[in-house]
C-alpha positions as CSV (number, residue, x, y, z in Angstrom):
1,M,-72.1,-39.1,-60.4
2,A,-69.2,-38.2,-62.6
3,T,-68.2,-39.4,-66.0
4,L,-65.0,-41.3,-66.5
5,D,-63.5,-38.2,-68.2
6,E,-64.3,-36.1,-65.0
7,A,-63.1,-38.8,-62.6
8,Q,-59.8,-39.2,-64.5
9,K,-58.9,-35.6,-63.9
10,C,-56.3,-35.0,-61.2
11,P,-58.0,-33.7,-58.0
12,Q,-55.2,-31.3,-57.5
13,C,-54.5,-29.8,-60.9
14,G,-57.3,-30.9,-63.1
15,F,-55.2,-32.4,-65.8
16,T,-56.3,-35.8,-67.2
17,G,-54.5,-38.7,-65.4
18,D,-53.1,-41.9,-66.8
19,I,-55.1,-45.1,-65.9
20,R,-52.3,-47.6,-65.0
21,V,-54.2,-50.4,-63.2
22,T,-57.6,-51.8,-63.7
23,Q,-58.8,-54.4,-61.2
24,N,-61.9,-56.5,-60.9
25,V,-63.3,-55.9,-57.3
26,P,-64.4,-59.1,-55.6
27,A,-68.1,-59.0,-54.5
28,K,-67.0,-59.8,-50.9
29,Y,-66.1,-56.2,-50.4
30,G,-69.7,-55.1,-50.5
31,V,-69.8,-53.8,-54.1
32,E,-71.8,-54.9,-57.1
33,P,-70.4,-58.0,-58.9
34,G,-68.5,-56.9,-62.0
35,S,-67.3,-53.6,-60.5
36,K,-63.8,-52.4,-61.3
37,L,-61.3,-50.2,-59.5
38,L,-59.1,-48.0,-61.6
39,T,-55.8,-46.6,-60.3
40,I,-55.0,-43.3,-62.0
41,F,-51.8,-41.3,-61.8
42,C,-51.3,-37.6,-62.4
43,M,-48.8,-37.0,-65.2
44,N,-48.5,-33.2,-64.9
45,E,-44.9,-32.7,-63.8
46,R,-45.8,-29.2,-62.3
47,C,-48.5,-30.7,-60.1
48,E,-47.9,-31.5,-56.4
49,W,-49.6,-34.9,-57.1
50,F,-47.3,-35.8,-60.0
51,E,-47.0,-39.6,-60.0
52,T,-49.5,-39.8,-57.2
53,P,-52.3,-42.3,-57.6
54,W,-56.0,-42.0,-56.8
55,N,-58.7,-44.7,-57.2
56,V,-61.9,-44.5,-59.1
57,S,-64.7,-47.1,-58.8
58,V,-66.6,-48.1,-61.9
59,R,-69.9,-50.0,-61.5
60,P,-70.8,-52.8,-63.9
61,D,-73.1,-50.4,-65.8
62,G,-70.2,-48.0,-66.4
63,S,-71.4,-45.4,-63.9
64,I,-69.0,-43.9,-61.4
65,P,-70.1,-43.2,-57.8
66,D,-69.5,-39.9,-56.2
67,P,-66.1,-39.7,-54.5
68,Q,-65.9,-40.4,-50.8
69,E,-63.7,-38.2,-48.6
70,H,-63.1,-40.9,-46.0
71,R,-62.6,-38.3,-43.3
72,G,-64.4,-40.3,-40.6
73,E,-62.7,-42.1,-37.8
74,K,-60.7,-45.1,-39.1
75,Q,-61.8,-48.5,-37.8
76,Y,-59.4,-51.4,-37.8
77,L,-61.2,-54.7,-37.2
78,G,-59.0,-57.4,-35.6
79,F,-58.3,-60.6,-37.4
80,E,-58.5,-64.0,-35.7
81,H,-55.4,-64.5,-33.5
82,H,-53.8,-61.2,-34.6
83,D,-54.2,-59.7,-31.2
84,E,-52.5,-62.6,-29.5
85,E,-49.7,-62.5,-32.0
86,A,-49.2,-58.8,-31.6
87,Q,-49.1,-59.2,-27.8
88,R,-46.6,-62.1,-28.1
89,L,-44.3,-59.9,-30.3
90,I,-44.7,-56.9,-27.8
91,N,-43.7,-59.2,-24.9
92,Q,-40.7,-60.5,-26.9
93,L,-39.6,-56.9,-27.6
94,V,-39.9,-55.9,-24.0
95,E,-37.9,-59.0,-23.0
96,M,-35.2,-58.2,-25.5
97,D,-35.1,-54.6,-24.3
98,E,-34.7,-55.8,-20.7
99,Q,-31.9,-58.2,-21.7
100,S,-30.1,-55.5,-23.6
101,K,-30.1,-53.2,-20.6
102,T,-28.4,-55.9,-18.5
103,G,-25.9,-56.7,-21.3
104,R,-27.2,-60.2,-21.8
105,I,-28.2,-59.5,-25.4
106,D,-27.2,-57.2,-28.2
107,P,-30.4,-55.8,-29.6
108,F,-28.9,-55.3,-33.0
109,T,-27.7,-58.8,-33.5
110,Q,-30.2,-60.5,-31.1
111,G,-27.4,-62.1,-29.2
112,R,-25.3,-63.2,-32.3
113,R,-21.8,-61.9,-31.8
């Protein structure tokens, strides 16, 4: 576990960053009620991460969990009806593409001339 002073240092250059956003994290995200999420920006103009944010979690007791690298495989869970909506949009784009090839629709104006 790190202290806030340690967590506030830029991961790239080590300079102390600027806490710009503090958010309460809803318990529905699997964190302890009362946890906060800080968004910190590097203020070192010579750093590659200048004006780049990173997030720091703060538990209700003020402790800060170790950083997670998040290098595992990303998983995107579908939302109800999102797959059907995505397929409908894909089908619509395919149809517009077919129509544009036959000159029946201008893809940039969607038929409005």
